[in-house]
N, C-alpha and C positions, 0 to 999 in steps of 0.2 A: 371687470376691474374698476371701472368708474363708479359702479354701484357700491362696491366694497369701500372705495375711498370716501364716498359720500356718507355711508353709514358710519365709518370709523371717525369721520370728522364731526358727525353729529353727537357722538357719545364720548369723544376724547376727553372733554373737560371732567365729566363725572368719573370716568375710568382712571384718569390721572389722580384725582382727589382721593379715590378709593386706594390707589397704590401708595400715595403719600401718607394716608392714614395707616395703612398696613406697615409702612416703613417706620412711622412714629411708634406704632405699637410694638414692633420688634425691638426698637431702641430702649423702651421702658423695661423690658425683661420681666413683665408681669403678665400672667395669663388672663387674669380678670381685670382688665383696664377699663373702667366704666366710661371714660372719655372716648377712647377709641371705639368701643362697642357702640356707644350712642352715635358717634359720627358715622360709623359704617351702616347702622340701621337707617339713619336719616338719608344717607347717600343712596342706599338700596331703595328706600321709599321713592326718592326722586327719580331713580332710573326706571322704576316701575310706573309711576304716575305721570312724569314729565310735565308737572304743573309749573308755569312760569313764576308764580309768586314764591313757591318753595325754592326754586332755582336761584332766585335773587337773594332770598334769605340765607340760603346755604353759602352762597358766594360771599355775602356780607360777613357771615360768621367766620369763614376762612380768612378773609381780609383782616378782621379784627384779631384773630388768633395769630396770624403771621406778623402783624405789626407788634403784638406783644412779644413774639419770639425774636423780632429784630432788636427790641430793647434788651431781651435776655442775652442775645449774642453780643451786643455792645457791652453789657455788664461783664460777661465772661471774658471778653477781650481786654477789658480794663484791668483785670486781675494779673495779666502778664506784666512782669517788671521789664523784661526786655523782649523785643520782637524776635522770637525764635522761629524755627521751622514749624513747630506746633501752632504757633500764633498764625502764621500765614496759611497753614492748612485749614485751621478752623475758620479763618476769615474767608478763604476762597470757597470752601465747601458749604459753609453756613450761608454765605451771601448768595451763592448760586442757587441753593435749594430754596431759600426764602424768596429770592427774586422770581424764580420760576413759579413758585406757588402763588405769589401775588399776581403775576401776569396771567396765569390760568384762571384765577378767581375773577379778575377784571374781564377777561374774555367770556367767562361764564355769565357775568352780569350783562354784558352787551348782547349775548345770545338770547338770554331770557327776556331782556327788555324789548328787543325786537319782536320776539314772539308775543309778548304781552300787548304790544302796540298794534299788531296786525290783526 
């Protein structure tokens, strides 16, 4: 059990980002989404090679992408004239999803920075 927990802890960051990318891909409703396909290929490469430098670069890309999406969320929220139920749902779900993505990306940076320094 402890071995399984250790293994799952070591791959959680990449698996979460793969899941988040698949979720993003499902929301676009396009089969051939080049952004999602590229992200999945890069994450698959990272899962296979486990190189610290690519882990840091991937985490940086996800941080930048999610910061862009924070501004997109704020832009979308500014279009609401009155704070309705849809406004609060978008605010809650969007903030939670982007916040978790940013936390995971920062955890991934710290993981691979430690690996690079050792």
